[in-house]
C-alpha positions in Angstrom: -83.1 221.1 -145.8 -82.3 223.2 -148.8 -84.9 221.6 -150.9 -87.6 221.9 -148.3 -86.8 225.6 -147.7 -86.9 226.2 -151.5 -90.1 224.3 -152.2 -92.1 225.1 -149.1 -92.8 228.5 -147.6 -92.1 227.3 -144.0 -90.7 229.5 -141.3 -87.6 228.8 -139.3 -89.5 227.0 -136.5 -90.9 224.4 -139.0 -87.5 223.9 -140.6 -85.9 223.5 -137.2 -88.5 220.9 -136.1 -88.2 219.0 -139.4 -84.4 218.9 -138.9 -84.7 217.5 -135.4 -87.2 214.9 -136.6 -85.0 213.8 -139.4 -81.9 213.5 -137.1 -84.0 211.5 -134.6 -85.5 209.3 -137.4 -82.0 208.4 -138.6 -80.7 208.0 -135.0 -78.1 210.6 -135.4 -76.5 212.6 -132.6 -78.3 215.9 -132.1 -76.2 219.0 -132.2 -76.7 221.8 -129.8 -79.7 224.0 -130.2 -77.6 227.0 -131.3 -75.7 225.0 -133.9 -78.9 223.8 -135.5 -80.4 227.2 -135.3 -77.4 228.7 -137.2 -77.7 226.0 -139.8 -81.4 226.7 -140.4 -80.7 230.4 -140.6 -77.9 229.8 -143.1 -80.1 227.6 -145.3 -82.9 230.2 -145.2 -80.4 233.0 -146.2 -79.1 230.9 -149.1 -82.7 230.2 -150.2 -83.6 233.9 -150.0 -80.5 234.8 -152.1 -81.6 232.3 -154.8 -85.0 234.0 -155.0 
């Protein structure tokens, strides 16, 4: 997710959807919506700091 947030100018909704799709593709247990939302927000903050 870090790489995608860094190389693509996608919003949080797109990153969230990509995360859910990746977890489903690998047949992993999906976390709660708020957990995934916080993870996406954290990754976006780290990417903004790198810029």
